[in-house]
Structures are given as structure tokens and as C-alpha cells.
N, C-alpha and C positions, 0 to 999 in steps of 0.2 A: 521255416515255412511261412509263406506270406499269409496275412490275416485276410480271410474272406468272409462273406456273409454267413456261411454255414459254420465254418470252423471257429469263428469268433465266439459263437454261442454253444456249439455242440449239439448234436442230434440226440434228443431225449426219447423219441418215440417214432415208430413207423405205423401209419394208419392204413387200414384196408377197408374198402367199401365192399360190403357183403350183402348177399340176398337174405341170409338167415344167420343170426348170431348163434343160435343153438348148434346148427349144423357146422358152421365155420369154427366155433370153439372146439368141437369134437375133432374136426379135420386137422386143425392146427396142433391139437394135443397128440393125435395119432401119428401125424407125419413129422412133426418137429419137436415134440415134447414141450410145447409151449403151454404155459398156464399153470394153475387153473386161471380162467378168465373170471373177473368180477363183473357181474351184470349191474351196470349203473342205472339201468332202467331208461324209460322215455324221458327226454328232456323237453322242457317248456322254456325256451329262451325269453329273457326279458325284452330283448330286441334282436332283430336279425335283418340285415340287408344283403341281398344277393345281386351283384353287378349294379349296385347303387340304388336298387328298388327294394322296398319292404317285401319280406317273404314270410309266409306262415309255415315254412318247412319245420318239421319235427323229426327227430331221429332217436335211436336207442343206441347206446354204446356199451361196450364191455372192454375191460383192460386186463391184459396178461403180461407175462414176461418171458423173453427168450434170452437167457443169460442176463446181462445188464441192460438189455434194450426192452423198453416197454412196447407192446404191441396193442393197438387199438382196433377193435372191430366196430364198424358203423353200419347200422341198418336204417334206411330211410323209411319213415312211416307214413309220409304224405305224398301227394302227387304234384306238389308245388315245384317249380324249377329250383334247382339247388346245385351247389358245388360238387355234390357226389354224383348225381346222375349226369351232370355235364361231362364227367370223365368218359362216359360212353360204354363202360363195361365194369364188371365187378373185378376187384383185384387191388394191387398197390395203389393207394390214393395220395398219401402225403408223407412228408418227413416233418417232424415237429421240433421246434426250438423254443427255448424258454428265455424270456427277458423280463426284468422288472419294469422296463419302459417299452411297452408294445408300440406305442405311437412313434418312438424314436426309430424302432426297427422298420416300421412302415415307411418312414421317410427315407431310410437307407435303401429299402427295396424299390421304392418309387424312383430314386436317383439311379438305380441300376436297370430301370425299365421293366420291373416286375410288378404287375398291377394287382390290386386287391380284387378278389373274386367274391369273398364273403366276409362280413364284419358282424360279429355277434357278441352279445353280452348274455351269459348264461343266467338262468334263474337264480343261481347262487352269487352272481356278480362277477364272474370270471370273464375278462375281455379276451376274445379269441378272434384272430384274423387268419384268413386263408389267402395265400398269394398264388397266382397262376404262373407257375414256373414250368409248365408243360413244354414250352419251347426250348427252355434252357436245360431242364432235367428230366422231362417226361412225367413229372408229377407236380403236385401242389406242395406248398410249404405252409404249415400251420405255425402260428406264433401266439403264445400266451404266457402269462406270468407263471412263475414256478409254482407247482403244486406238489411240493416235496413230501408232505405227509402221506398223501394218497399214493404217490410213486413208491415210497418206502413200504407202505402197507401191502401193496400188490406184490412187490418184490419179495417181501418176507413170506407171503403165502406161497409164492412160487418155490422159494428156497426150501420150505418145509413140506411141500407136496410130495405124495408118493402115488403109486399106481392106483390106489383106492380113492384118491381125491377126484371128485367129479370135474369134468372139463369146464363147467360153468356153474358158478355159485352166486347166490344173491349178495348184494351189498352188505346186508346185515351180518353175513359171516365175516366180513373184513372188520366189522365193529365188535366182534366177539359173540354175535347172536347166531341164529340158525337160519 
């Protein structure tokens, strides 16, 4: 198989833009058996640019698993322009790949004519970029450094969940709390 931008890195996550994390977590659980979802809470990025301009967009995310695929639910909390509302509807938003060198991936995507839609550094220092691949794929592509411990923790919760496990649990539960 020829090496491409996506299979070179592998898809680690599928992201959905949702109106309500609570309702969506329950719906994904009921329809697909996904989850439980870990509520990561509202994020306060250290920096964020949308289409090259600073943005005050804030969001809330939850992570779950469907088999070996991580599912991210993203709820936007502000009215600022952003890469999520730009989609124009709730639903499938992005495919996520991991790379130790996000800037090198950005250069590869630029060479392929896929432009940056959002560039963010999280409050925890994670560099995240969204590329607008709607013309090529019908969705965006998210690129960030590997976050293996979080991925493994959410996967373990999913593997050990049963019908009594809530669809949405707080981040503290992932850390052994309540």
C-alpha cells in the first residue's frame, strides 16, 4: 500500500461536534455501545488562532471508545467563530492523527494543499492543529502529539464498563476518584 498522509500516521480518534455532551454521550452509549465517556471539562487554551486570527473560543470535550477507536465529543461554549461551527451542522467533525512533530505534519498538509483552519495550544501545553480537508474528505483532520496515557486510560474504562456504568463520568473517575 502506498504511504499517504493518513495511513502514514494512522487514525487515532473520530471527533463529533455536538450540541450537548450529556445527551450525545447517552445517545452514543444507547445506539453504539460506546463509552463510557470521560468528561474532560471546559478547556481554556493558552493560545488559539482560527483562520489566522486570534479567537476566544472555548469548548468542552469528552472521550470514549468504540472498540479500538477513540471517540471525542466536542461542545462549543462560546459564540466566537471556530472550526466547529464552521462545519455548519452537528455530527462528524474530524479524524485525528498523532505525530511527535506536529509542525512537520503541517508542512506535509500544506504541500498537499490542505490548509490550517485552527492552531491551538491547550492550557496543558498540547499543540493541536485542525486542517480543513472538507474538500478532500468531507471533514477536518486534527493533528496533535501522542497522548497515550489518556488514550489507554479511557480505553481501559471502556473495556471494563458494564450496563451499570454511566454514559458520562467525570475526569476524576479516570484518576481513581469519584
